C-alpha positions as CSV (number, residue, x, y, z in Angstrom):
1,M,110.7,-103.2,331.8
2,I,109.5,-104.2,335.3
3,I,112.0,-106.6,336.9
4,R,112.0,-108.1,340.3
5,C,115.6,-107.7,341.6
6,R,117.6,-108.3,344.7
7,V,117.8,-105.3,347.1
8,V,121.2,-104.2,348.3
9,A,122.2,-102.1,351.2
10,G,122.9,-98.4,350.8
11,T,126.1,-96.5,350.6
12,P,128.4,-95.7,353.6
13,Q,126.9,-92.2,353.6
14,F,123.3,-93.5,353.6
15,P,123.4,-97.0,355.1
16,N,119.6,-97.2,355.7
17,V,118.8,-96.6,352.1
18,R,118.0,-99.8,350.3
19,T,118.4,-99.8,346.5
20,V,118.8,-102.1,343.5
21,D,122.3,-102.6,342.0
22,L,121.5,-100.9,338.7
23,P,122.6,-97.6,337.3
24,T,119.2,-96.3,336.4
25,C,115.8,-97.5,337.7
26,N,112.8,-96.6,339.7
27,I,111.9,-98.8,342.6
28,I,108.2,-99.4,342.5
29,A,107.9,-101.5,345.6
30,D,110.3,-103.4,347.9
31,D,110.0,-105.9,350.7
32,P,112.7,-105.9,353.4
33,N,111.7,-109.3,354.6
34,T,112.4,-111.0,351.2
35,G,115.1,-108.6,350.0
36,R,113.3,-108.2,346.7
37,A,112.1,-105.1,344.8
38,F,110.1,-104.4,341.7
39,A,112.2,-102.0,339.6
40,D,111.3,-100.2,336.4
41,V,114.5,-100.5,334.4
42,P,115.0,-98.7,331.0
43,D,114.8,-101.2,328.2
44,V,118.2,-100.2,326.9
45,D,119.7,-101.3,330.2
46,V,118.3,-104.8,330.0
47,S,120.2,-107.2,327.8
48,P,118.1,-109.3,325.4
49,D,118.8,-112.6,327.3
50,V,117.8,-111.1,330.6
51,A,114.6,-109.7,329.0
52,A,113.8,-113.2,327.7
53,F,114.3,-114.7,331.1
54,V,112.1,-112.2,332.8
55,S,109.4,-112.7,330.1
56,A,109.6,-116.5,330.4
57,Y,109.3,-116.4,334.3
58,P,107.1,-113.5,335.2
59,T,106.7,-112.6,338.9
60,F,103.6,-111.1,340.3
61,D,104.6,-110.6,344.0
62,L,107.7,-110.0,346.2
63,V,107.3,-113.2,348.1
64,T,107.0,-116.2,345.7
65,P,110.4,-117.6,344.7
66,L,111.2,-117.8,341.0
67,P,110.3,-121.2,339.5
68,V,113.8,-121.4,338.0
69,P,116.8,-119.7,339.7
70,F,118.4,-116.8,337.8
71,P,121.6,-118.2,336.2
72,A,124.9,-116.7,337.2
73,S,125.8,-116.6,333.5
74,L,122.9,-114.3,332.9
75,A,123.9,-112.1,335.8
76,N,127.4,-111.9,334.4
77,A,126.2,-111.1,330.9
78,W,123.9,-108.4,332.3
79,A,126.8,-106.8,334.2
80,E,128.9,-106.9,331.0
81,H,126.0,-105.3,329.1
82,L,125.8,-102.4,331.6
83,A,129.6,-102.0,331.7
84,R,129.7,-101.6,327.9
85,R,126.6,-99.3,327.9
86,Y,128.1,-97.0,330.6
87,D,131.7,-97.4,329.5
88,L,132.8,-98.5,333.0
89,G,136.0,-100.3,332.3
90,N,136.5,-102.7,335.2
91,A,133.8,-101.3,337.4
92,R,130.6,-103.3,337.5
93,W,127.0,-103.3,338.6
94,H,125.8,-106.7,339.7
95,P,122.1,-106.9,339.2
96,V,120.3,-110.1,340.0
97,V,116.8,-111.2,339.1
98,F,115.6,-112.6,342.4
């Protein structure tokens, strides 16, 4: 599923690398000015409620803001979904549709 996500800074070892806060994805395009990227995320890594939000509010560019902000409750549910899927315990990814 192609999702427009927030871009985060790289790791301490690679500070200039920009990525998306997801365990598995391919970044298709990113825009450093807006801090957004199109990421191809495996369907199994996307919770059903996030998939429904992305389908309801499609984005076609990296500039136009979402018509409805991505709810924090969905971000938390997605983080929980990824934690269960990858058996992370207390560790979390914090992806945000942006």
